C-alpha positions as CSV (number, residue, x, y, z in Angstrom):
1,M,-111.6,-146.3,-70.1
2,R,-108.2,-146.1,-71.6
3,N,-105.6,-148.8,-71.1
4,K,-102.5,-146.9,-71.8
5,E,-99.5,-146.3,-69.7
6,L,-99.4,-142.9,-68.0
7,A,-96.5,-140.5,-68.6
8,K,-93.8,-140.7,-66.0
9,N,-92.1,-137.4,-66.8
10,L,-93.6,-134.0,-66.1
11,L,-92.4,-132.6,-69.4
12,D,-94.5,-135.2,-71.2
13,I,-97.7,-134.0,-69.5
14,S,-99.5,-131.1,-71.2
15,E,-101.1,-128.4,-69.2
16,N,-104.5,-128.8,-70.8
17,R,-105.5,-125.2,-70.3
18,S,-108.9,-126.0,-71.9
19,C,-110.8,-129.1,-73.1
20,N,-113.8,-129.7,-75.2
21,I,-116.7,-131.9,-74.1
22,I,-119.3,-133.1,-76.6
23,F,-122.8,-133.7,-75.3
24,T,-124.9,-135.8,-77.6
25,V,-128.6,-137.0,-77.2
26,E,-129.4,-140.1,-79.2
27,I,-132.5,-142.3,-79.5
28,D,-132.2,-145.6,-81.4
29,G,-128.9,-144.5,-82.9
30,K,-130.3,-141.2,-84.3
31,V,-128.7,-138.0,-83.0
32,L,-131.3,-135.6,-81.8
33,A,-129.0,-132.9,-80.5
34,S,-125.3,-132.3,-80.0
35,K,-123.4,-129.5,-78.3
36,I,-119.8,-128.8,-77.8
37,H,-118.8,-127.2,-74.4
38,T,-115.3,-125.8,-73.9
39,R,-114.1,-126.0,-70.3
40,Q,-111.5,-123.2,-69.9
41,F,-109.1,-123.7,-67.0
42,C,-106.9,-120.7,-67.7
43,D,-105.9,-118.4,-70.5
44,D,-102.6,-117.2,-72.0
45,T,-102.2,-114.6,-69.2
46,I,-101.2,-117.4,-66.9
47,I,-97.5,-118.2,-66.8
48,S,-96.4,-121.7,-65.7
49,K,-93.0,-123.1,-64.7
50,S,-92.3,-126.8,-64.4
51,I,-90.2,-127.7,-61.3
52,V,-88.4,-131.1,-61.3
53,Q,-85.8,-131.7,-58.7
54,K,-84.7,-134.7,-56.7
55,N,-87.8,-135.9,-54.7
56,F,-90.0,-133.1,-56.0
57,V,-92.3,-132.7,-59.1
58,G,-94.6,-129.7,-59.5
59,R,-95.9,-126.9,-61.7
60,Y,-96.1,-123.3,-60.6
61,F,-98.8,-121.0,-62.1
62,I,-99.1,-117.2,-61.8
63,S,-101.1,-114.5,-63.5
64,E,-99.2,-111.9,-65.5
65,I,-102.0,-109.3,-65.2
66,K,-104.1,-109.8,-62.0
67,K,-103.2,-108.4,-58.7
68,Q,-101.6,-111.2,-56.7
69,R,-103.5,-113.0,-54.0
70,P,-102.0,-115.4,-51.5
71,A,-100.2,-118.5,-52.7
72,I,-102.0,-121.9,-52.6
73,I,-100.4,-125.4,-52.7
74,V,-102.6,-127.8,-54.6
75,V,-102.5,-131.6,-54.2
76,S,-105.0,-134.0,-55.7
77,G,-106.6,-137.2,-54.5
78,S,-105.4,-140.7,-54.1
79,E,-103.9,-141.0,-57.6
80,G,-101.1,-138.7,-56.4
81,R,-100.2,-137.5,-59.9
82,I,-100.2,-133.9,-61.2
83,E,-103.0,-133.8,-63.8
84,K,-105.9,-133.1,-61.5
85,A,-103.9,-130.9,-59.2
86,Q,-102.7,-128.7,-62.1
87,A,-106.3,-128.3,-63.4
88,I,-107.4,-126.9,-60.0
89,A,-104.2,-124.8,-59.8
90,E,-104.9,-123.3,-63.3
91,V,-108.4,-122.2,-62.3
92,L,-107.2,-120.6,-59.1
93,A,-104.3,-118.9,-60.9
94,Q,-106.9,-117.4,-63.3
95,Q,-108.4,-115.8,-60.3
96,G,-105.1,-114.2,-59.2
97,Y,-103.7,-116.8,-56.8
98,S,-100.1,-118.0,-57.2
99,T,-100.5,-121.8,-57.2
100,L,-98.2,-124.7,-57.0
101,A,-99.6,-128.1,-58.2
102,V,-97.7,-130.9,-56.6
103,C,-97.3,-134.5,-57.6
104,Y,-96.6,-136.8,-54.6
105,F,-96.2,-140.2,-56.3
106,G,-96.5,-141.9,-59.7
107,M,-93.9,-139.8,-61.6
108,N,-90.2,-139.6,-62.0
109,D,-88.4,-136.9,-60.0
110,H,-85.9,-136.3,-62.7
111,I,-85.9,-135.2,-66.3
112,T,-85.2,-137.9,-68.9
């Protein structure tokens, strides 16, 4: 658990198009096996646009190369912020959907 203050401005939150997870098996402090897994949300063919207006914060994702499917608005759970919504939106954009990840509380609705 991290006890740090969360960013309040959308431009301070990275898109995290991928992340690395390290799986390690240990017994009595001795590492038996370790493996790095890369979780790819989307690649460089996905274009994003940050949208910050009065009373609205969101990120729009669209594929440069895939035939466009219908648009999807993505909101996350009870935390209301954009980090989880944009991870879902990136995965869907990679499949050709135009997606809009929306933050509905917990962030500023202006650029500082």
